[in-house]
C-alpha positions as CSV (number, residue, x, y, z in Angstrom):
1,X,9.2,-12.4,-59.6
2,X,12.2,-11.2,-57.8
3,X,13.3,-7.5,-58.0
4,X,16.2,-8.4,-60.3
5,X,14.0,-10.2,-62.7
6,X,11.5,-7.2,-62.9
7,X,14.5,-4.9,-63.3
8,X,15.9,-6.9,-66.2
9,X,12.5,-7.4,-67.8
10,X,11.7,-3.7,-67.8
11,X,15.1,-2.0,-68.1
12,X,14.7,-0.4,-64.8
13,X,17.3,-0.5,-62.0
14,X,16.5,-2.2,-58.7
15,X,17.3,1.1,-57.0
16,X,14.8,2.9,-59.1
17,X,12.1,0.2,-58.5
18,X,12.7,0.6,-54.7
19,X,12.5,4.4,-55.1
20,X,9.2,4.1,-57.0
21,X,7.9,1.9,-54.2
22,X,9.0,4.4,-51.5
23,X,7.3,7.3,-53.4
24,X,4.1,5.4,-54.1
25,X,4.4,5.1,-57.9
26,X,4.5,1.4,-57.6
27,X,2.5,-0.4,-54.9
28,X,4.5,-2.5,-52.5
29,X,4.8,-6.1,-53.6
30,X,3.7,-9.2,-51.8
31,X,6.4,-10.8,-49.6
32,X,7.6,-14.3,-49.6
33,X,7.8,-16.3,-46.3
34,X,11.4,-15.3,-46.2
35,X,10.6,-11.6,-46.6
36,X,11.7,-11.1,-50.1
37,X,9.7,-9.0,-52.5
38,X,7.5,-11.0,-54.9
39,X,6.4,-9.0,-57.9
40,X,3.6,-9.8,-60.2
41,X,3.4,-9.1,-63.9
42,X,1.3,-5.9,-63.2
43,X,4.4,-4.3,-61.7
44,X,6.4,-4.8,-64.9
45,X,3.5,-3.3,-66.8
46,X,3.4,-0.3,-64.5
47,X,7.1,0.2,-64.7
48,X,6.9,0.2,-68.5
49,X,4.1,2.7,-68.4
50,X,6.2,5.0,-66.1
51,X,9.1,4.7,-68.6
52,X,6.8,5.7,-71.5
53,X,5.6,8.7,-69.5
54,X,9.1,9.8,-68.8
55,X,10.0,9.3,-72.5
56,X,7.2,11.7,-73.3
57,X,8.8,14.3,-71.0
58,X,6.5,13.9,-68.1
59,X,7.6,14.6,-64.5
60,X,7.2,11.9,-61.8
61,X,4.5,14.2,-60.3
62,X,2.5,14.1,-63.6
63,X,3.0,10.3,-63.7
64,X,1.7,10.0,-60.2
65,X,-1.4,12.1,-61.0
66,X,-2.2,9.8,-64.0
67,X,-1.6,6.7,-61.9
68,X,-3.8,8.0,-59.1
69,X,-6.7,8.6,-61.6
70,X,-6.1,5.1,-63.0
71,X,-5.9,3.5,-59.5
72,X,-9.2,5.1,-58.5
73,X,-10.9,3.2,-61.4
74,X,-11.3,6.1,-63.8
75,X,-9.7,6.4,-67.2
76,X,-6.9,8.9,-67.2
77,X,-6.7,9.4,-70.9
78,X,-8.3,12.8,-70.9
79,X,-5.8,14.0,-68.3
80,X,-3.0,12.4,-70.3
81,X,-4.1,14.2,-73.4
82,X,-4.0,17.6,-71.5
83,X,-0.6,16.8,-70.0
84,X,0.8,15.8,-73.5
85,X,-0.6,19.0,-75.0
86,X,0.9,21.2,-72.4
87,X,4.3,19.4,-72.8
88,X,4.2,19.9,-76.5
89,X,3.6,23.6,-76.0
90,X,6.5,23.7,-73.7
91,X,8.7,21.9,-76.1
92,X,7.7,24.3,-78.9
93,X,8.5,27.3,-76.8
94,X,11.9,25.8,-75.9
95,X,12.6,25.2,-79.6
96,X,11.7,28.8,-80.4
97,X,14.1,30.0,-77.7
98,X,16.8,27.7,-79.0
99,X,16.3,29.0,-82.5
100,X,16.7,32.6,-81.2
101,X,19.8,31.5,-79.3
102,X,21.2,29.8,-82.4
103,X,20.8,33.0,-84.4
104,X,22.4,35.1,-81.7
105,X,25.4,32.7,-81.5
106,X,25.8,32.7,-85.2
107,X,25.8,36.5,-85.2
108,X,28.5,36.6,-82.5
109,X,30.7,34.1,-84.3
110,X,30.4,36.0,-87.5
111,X,31.3,39.1,-85.6
112,X,34.3,37.3,-84.1
113,X,35.4,36.2,-87.6
114,X,35.5,39.9,-88.8
115,X,37.9,41.0,-86.0
116,X,41.5,40.4,-85.4
117,X,42.5,37.5,-83.1
118,X,44.7,39.9,-81.1
119,X,42.1,42.6,-81.0
120,X,41.7,43.6,-77.3
121,X,41.4,47.4,-77.6
122,X,39.0,49.0,-75.2
123,X,37.6,45.6,-74.1
124,X,37.0,44.9,-70.4
125,X,37.1,41.1,-70.9
126,X,36.4,40.1,-74.5
127,X,35.7,42.4,-77.5
128,X,33.5,39.8,-79.2
129,X,30.8,40.1,-76.5
130,X,31.4,43.8,-75.7
131,X,31.0,45.3,-79.1
132,X,27.9,45.2,-81.3
133,X,28.0,42.9,-84.3
134,X,27.7,44.9,-87.6
135,X,26.4,42.1,-89.9
136,X,24.2,39.1,-89.5
137,X,25.6,35.7,-90.4
138,X,24.9,34.3,-93.9
139,X,21.9,31.9,-94.1
140,X,22.8,28.3,-93.8
């Protein structure tokens, strides 16, 4: 297969495929007598796998580690499970941080709604951020 065919088949740009080759995520393909890349179906499978890893939030370094284990003949599933577990913990921590930020923003907006639009007394820049909110926002 030509690079354009692999790109279309996998939803990956030709530029990305070349990048993956350059960084070792995808092995270099065979070449035709004319010097063109000649990809086999295993390349499309590998590109789909990389996309699935990225959809799960994995970095290219993590993908590389998984593929290295696979390419050595071992099963990377135990490693994949650990990476996914770590990623899930990171996402849960991010969600907790976002919930805290959401509450803070709601509090600030409720505070802003209590003030006067022209209220600029004793504020260096903006009174909404420089004065303490007195009430918390109503539950949604």
